[in-house]
Steps between C-alpha positions, in 0.01 A plus 500: 500500500786496248259571215363794694849647550584452136180676393576786741855534360367501140243768594774711663724455191210607278439812711872585497517451125198727450667766716824471302307533174323806627826664612661418159203655317521812720881528436442457126227771499731735692782430253275573203381824660860604563589430136199702385603792723859495378373499141274796572774699673729411212268695271590825668730703274393307182363658190164351407236522227146543633250254368155357564328804656133508416359827635482802268785671688694176522464419125673832429803372696522162330827451306655800675837461664555560872756454772410306815580718805358304790301194607220561749459174691176596674334580163685239298561769238802657337552874478610572144585824333422536129820594329373778281228660707652432845149404617509260790247213527458178699492179301468127561781275387274356233478841330871534443754329278866557575661673202871455442522666160577851391230752583513763229470863613396401851580849630301684228154591622207365308337759278182652641195395304169676503182313448265618228138420482 
């Protein structure tokens, strides 16, 4: 009978330990998500350099400077405004690098180019 009680106590302890572990993992996941969200909201107002876009339209924006205006949680995208053209686009965090340096002639519009065939 004593062995049976000990086994039952060990089983209950194992279940309790598993529940504690699960709660700790959930708390850690929440903490990491909170950190990620703070980082993303911290991007708002920053100057960035656009990078890594692969579409034809996107490639034309690579290496351009922009200012982050908003973070759209539901889309997990940032609204950025290109500094010279004032064009607004939505970008993933992976397509932006925070830029702390001097941005030369940021307020000068880019010259219009015409394509020739």
